[in-house]
C-alpha positions as CSV (number, residue, x, y, z in Angstrom):
1,M,0.0,0.1,0.0
2,F,2.8,2.5,1.1
3,E,4.6,1.7,-2.4
4,R,1.7,2.4,-4.3
5,M,1.1,5.7,-2.4
6,D,4.8,6.7,-3.2
7,R,4.3,5.8,-6.8
8,S,1.1,7.9,-6.8
9,W,3.0,10.8,-5.2
10,A,5.6,10.4,-7.8
11,L,3.4,10.7,-10.7
12,V,1.6,13.6,-9.2
13,K,5.0,15.6,-8.7
14,A,5.8,14.6,-12.3
15,S,2.5,16.1,-13.7
16,A,3.1,19.2,-11.6
17,D,6.4,19.5,-13.1
18,V,4.8,19.5,-16.6
19,L,2.3,22.2,-15.5
20,L,4.9,24.5,-13.8
21,K,6.7,24.4,-17.4
22,D,3.5,25.4,-19.1
23,Q,1.0,27.3,-16.8
24,S,-1.2,28.4,-19.6
25,L,-2.7,25.0,-19.6
26,V,-5.0,25.9,-16.6
27,M,-6.7,28.3,-19.0
28,F,-8.3,25.3,-20.8
29,P,-10.4,24.2,-17.4
30,F,-10.9,27.9,-16.8
31,F,-12.7,28.3,-20.2
32,S,-14.4,25.1,-19.7
33,G,-15.8,26.3,-16.3
34,I,-17.0,29.5,-17.5
35,S,-18.8,27.8,-20.6
36,V,-20.4,25.3,-18.3
37,L,-21.7,28.1,-16.1
38,L,-23.2,29.9,-19.1
39,V,-24.7,26.5,-20.4
40,I,-26.4,26.0,-16.8
41,A,-27.6,29.6,-16.7
42,T,-29.0,29.2,-20.2
43,F,-30.9,26.1,-19.3
44,A,-31.9,26.8,-15.6
45,L,-35.1,28.9,-16.4
46,P,-36.4,26.5,-19.1
47,L,-35.8,23.4,-17.0
48,G,-37.4,25.0,-14.0
49,G,-40.4,26.1,-16.1
50,F,-40.9,22.6,-17.3
51,D,-40.6,21.2,-13.7
52,T,-43.3,23.7,-12.7
53,L,-45.7,22.8,-15.6
54,N,-45.2,19.2,-15.0
55,Q,-46.3,19.6,-11.4
56,V,-49.5,21.6,-12.0
57,S,-50.7,20.5,-15.5
58,D,-53.8,18.0,-15.3
59,G,-53.9,17.5,-19.0
60,G,-51.1,17.1,-21.5
61,G,-48.8,15.9,-18.9
62,D,-47.1,13.4,-21.4
63,A,-46.3,16.1,-23.8
64,V,-44.8,18.3,-21.0
65,M,-42.8,15.2,-19.9
66,E,-41.5,14.6,-23.5
67,S,-40.7,18.2,-23.6
68,H,-38.9,18.2,-20.3
69,F,-36.7,15.0,-21.4
70,L,-35.9,16.8,-24.5
71,A,-34.6,19.9,-22.8
72,L,-32.6,17.6,-20.4
73,F,-31.1,16.0,-23.3
74,A,-30.2,19.2,-24.9
75,F,-28.7,20.4,-21.6
76,Y,-26.6,17.1,-21.3
77,L,-25.5,17.4,-24.9
78,T,-24.4,21.0,-24.8
79,Q,-22.6,20.6,-21.3
80,Y,-20.7,17.3,-22.3
81,F,-19.7,19.0,-25.7
82,V,-18.3,22.1,-23.9
83,I,-16.5,19.9,-21.4
84,F,-15.1,17.5,-24.1
85,F,-14.1,20.3,-26.3
86,F,-11.9,22.0,-23.8
87,N,-10.6,18.7,-22.3
88,T,-9.6,17.8,-25.9
89,A,-7.8,21.2,-26.3
90,L,-6.1,20.5,-22.9
91,V,-4.9,17.1,-23.7
92,G,-3.9,17.8,-27.1
93,A,-1.7,20.8,-25.9
94,A,-0.3,18.6,-23.1
95,M,0.7,16.0,-25.7
96,L,2.4,18.7,-27.7
97,R,4.2,19.8,-24.4
98,L,5.1,16.2,-23.6
99,D,6.7,16.0,-27.2
100,G,8.9,18.7,-26.4
101,G,7.0,21.4,-28.1
102,D,5.9,24.8,-26.9
103,P,2.0,24.9,-27.4
104,T,-0.1,28.0,-26.9
105,V,-4.0,28.2,-25.9
106,A,-4.7,28.8,-29.5
107,D,-3.0,25.5,-30.4
108,G,-5.2,23.6,-28.1
109,I,-8.3,25.3,-29.4
110,K,-7.2,24.7,-33.0
111,L,-6.7,21.2,-32.4
112,A,-10.1,20.6,-30.6
113,A,-11.9,22.6,-33.4
114,S,-10.4,20.2,-35.9
115,K,-12.2,17.5,-34.0
116,L,-15.4,19.5,-33.7
117,F,-18.0,16.9,-35.2
118,T,-16.1,14.0,-33.5
119,I,-16.4,15.7,-30.2
120,L,-20.1,16.4,-31.0
121,G,-20.6,12.8,-31.7
122,Y,-19.2,11.5,-28.5
123,A,-21.1,14.2,-26.5
124,M,-24.4,12.8,-28.1
125,I,-23.3,9.4,-27.0
126,A,-22.3,10.5,-23.5
127,A,-25.6,12.5,-23.2
128,T,-27.6,9.5,-24.3
129,V,-26.0,7.3,-21.6
130,G,-26.6,10.0,-19.0
131,M,-30.3,10.0,-19.9
132,V,-30.7,6.2,-19.7
133,L,-29.0,6.2,-16.4
134,R,-31.2,9.0,-15.2
135,A,-34.2,7.1,-16.3
136,I,-33.1,4.0,-14.5
137,Q,-32.6,5.8,-11.4
138,E,-36.0,7.6,-11.4
139,R,-38.1,4.6,-12.5
140,V,-36.5,1.7,-10.6
141,G,-36.1,3.3,-7.2
142,I,-33.2,2.2,-4.9
143,V,-32.3,-0.7,-7.0
144,G,-32.3,1.4,-10.0
145,Q,-29.9,3.8,-8.3
146,I,-27.4,1.1,-7.4
147,V,-27.6,-0.5,-10.9
148,A,-27.1,3.2,-12.5
149,G,-24.2,3.9,-10.3
150,M,-22.6,0.7,-11.2
151,I,-23.1,1.2,-14.8
152,G,-21.9,4.8,-14.5
153,V,-18.7,3.7,-12.7
154,G,-17.9,1.2,-15.4
155,W,-18.6,3.7,-18.2
156,T,-16.4,6.4,-16.6
157,L,-13.5,3.7,-16.3
158,A,-14.0,2.4,-19.9
159,T,-14.1,6.1,-21.4
160,Y,-11.1,7.7,-19.4
161,L,-8.9,7.6,-22.3
162,V,-11.6,8.6,-25.0
163,V,-10.3,12.2,-24.9
164,P,-6.6,11.4,-25.3
165,V,-7.7,9.1,-28.3
166,L,-9.7,11.8,-29.9
167,A,-6.8,14.3,-29.4
168,A,-4.2,11.9,-30.9
169,R,-6.0,10.2,-33.7
170,D,-8.6,11.0,-36.5
171,V,-11.3,8.4,-35.4
172,G,-14.9,8.3,-34.7
173,P,-16.4,8.4,-31.3
174,F,-17.3,4.9,-31.3
175,E,-14.0,3.8,-32.3
176,A,-12.5,6.1,-29.7
177,I,-14.7,4.5,-26.9
178,S,-13.7,0.9,-28.1
179,E,-9.8,1.9,-28.0
180,S,-10.3,3.6,-24.8
181,A,-11.8,0.5,-23.3
182,E,-9.2,-1.8,-24.8
183,L,-6.4,0.3,-23.4
184,F,-8.0,0.4,-20.0
185,K,-8.3,-3.3,-20.2
186,K,-4.9,-4.1,-21.2
187,T,-2.9,-1.4,-19.5
188,W,-3.9,0.3,-16.4
189,G,-7.4,-1.2,-15.9
190,E,-6.1,-3.3,-12.9
191,N,-4.0,-0.2,-11.6
192,V,-6.1,3.0,-11.1
193,I,-3.7,4.0,-8.2
194,G,-2.5,7.1,-10.1
195,Q,-6.0,8.7,-10.3
196,A,-6.8,7.8,-6.7
197,G,-3.4,9.3,-5.8
198,L,-4.3,12.4,-7.6
199,G,-7.7,12.5,-5.9
200,L,-6.4,12.0,-2.5
201,A,-3.7,14.5,-2.9
202,F,-6.3,17.1,-4.0
203,G,-8.8,16.2,-1.6
204,L,-6.4,17.0,1.1
205,I,-5.6,20.4,-0.4
206,Y,-9.3,21.1,-0.7
207,F,-9.7,20.2,2.9
208,G,-6.9,22.4,3.9
209,V,-8.2,25.4,2.0
210,I,-11.7,25.0,3.6
211,M,-10.1,24.5,7.1
212,C,-7.9,27.6,6.8
213,G,-10.7,29.7,5.3
214,G,-13.0,28.7,8.0
215,L,-10.6,29.5,10.6
216,V,-9.8,32.8,9.3
217,L,-13.6,33.4,8.9
218,F,-14.2,32.3,12.6
219,M,-11.6,34.7,13.7
220,A,-13.2,37.5,11.4
221,V,-16.5,37.1,13.1
222,G,-15.3,37.0,16.6
223,M,-13.6,40.4,15.9
224,H,-16.8,41.7,14.5
225,S,-14.8,43.0,11.4
226,L,-16.9,43.1,8.1
227,P,-13.9,44.0,6.1
228,L,-12.0,40.9,7.4
229,I,-15.2,38.6,7.0
230,V,-15.5,39.6,3.3
231,M,-11.7,39.2,2.7
232,S,-11.9,35.8,4.3
233,V,-14.7,34.5,2.0
234,I,-12.8,36.0,-1.1
235,F,-9.7,34.3,-0.1
236,T,-11.3,30.9,0.4
237,V,-13.4,31.1,-2.7
238,G,-10.4,32.2,-4.8
239,A,-8.2,29.7,-3.4
240,F,-10.9,26.9,-3.9
241,L,-11.1,27.9,-7.5
242,I,-7.4,28.0,-8.2
243,V,-6.9,24.4,-6.7
244,T,-9.7,23.2,-8.8
245,L,-8.1,24.7,-12.1
246,V,-4.9,23.1,-11.1
247,H,-6.6,19.8,-10.5
248,A,-8.2,19.7,-13.7
249,A,-5.1,20.6,-15.6
250,L,-3.2,17.9,-13.8
251,T,-5.8,15.4,-14.6
252,G,-5.6,16.1,-18.3
253,I,-1.8,16.1,-18.3
254,Y,-1.9,12.8,-16.5
255,A,-4.4,11.3,-19.1
256,A,-2.3,12.5,-21.9
257,A,0.9,10.9,-20.3
258,L,-0.9,7.7,-19.7
259,Y,-2.2,7.4,-23.2
260,R,1.2,8.2,-24.7
261,Y,2.9,5.5,-22.5
262,A,0.2,2.9,-23.3
263,T,0.4,3.3,-27.1
264,D,3.9,4.3,-27.6
265,T,5.6,2.8,-24.6
266,K,8.3,5.5,-24.6
267,S,9.4,8.2,-22.0
268,T,7.1,11.3,-22.0
269,G,8.8,14.4,-21.3
270,S,9.1,15.1,-17.5
271,F,7.4,11.8,-16.6
272,D,9.8,9.2,-14.8
273,S,9.7,6.0,-17.0
274,A,10.4,3.7,-14.1
275,A,7.5,5.1,-12.3
276,L,5.3,4.6,-15.3
277,E,6.5,1.2,-15.8
278,Q,5.5,0.3,-12.3
279,A,2.1,1.8,-12.8
280,F,1.5,-0.4,-15.8
281,A,3.1,-3.5,-14.5
282,P,0.8,-6.4,-14.5
283,K,-0.6,-7.4,-11.1
């Protein structure tokens, strides 16, 4: 267990080294987050209206329900497309960096734009899966929630490398999903400690930010200082957002490196080859 934790920490540090060399990579999750917020704001009012109509209407309930699900599908599709687009841009830029290049934000956006219809196709597949899982959860009760949760975990694991595949190759969405599942099965399917390590490391950082912010806020309230209260809230929220952006950027870099190692079996930039070989070693 301790050996796995050490290996995970080594991979986190290597990912951070790549990000330190190209800090502009955090701009992709930043743009993604802003876009997702705009999507949520755009759909929030219509979806809320459909919920209200569905609750109060006596006639035409089926039509309202169909419109509701169509709106939900459109929401899922738009949200997934935005996320996958900027994730592809991030991973594409990270791959260029791992190859020794010096990519710009525009390079990543240009690469993602060249895969526009493929990303849209994958977003449609993901949205469909999301709607199916939602229907299972709502119609089968607690059993449906458990089943949907298990399917959701399996889908997430099987499609983890879809974005790197899309960024690196000119393939369709179904082929990308198939290749991602095959790479997961043949390489790191039995060894997800790297992602667990990232999650654990950033979980501790998030916790630290919340605790520090809460302590400062508690002191500010005790001092009855409104300016200090406002500053403590701003500091906590700002620090939390920065950590979130770094976490997202590191996750993309890590995915790019894992894909490169799984397909090319060669050293990838700042990543330590021995650590990656251990990560992919059969168990």
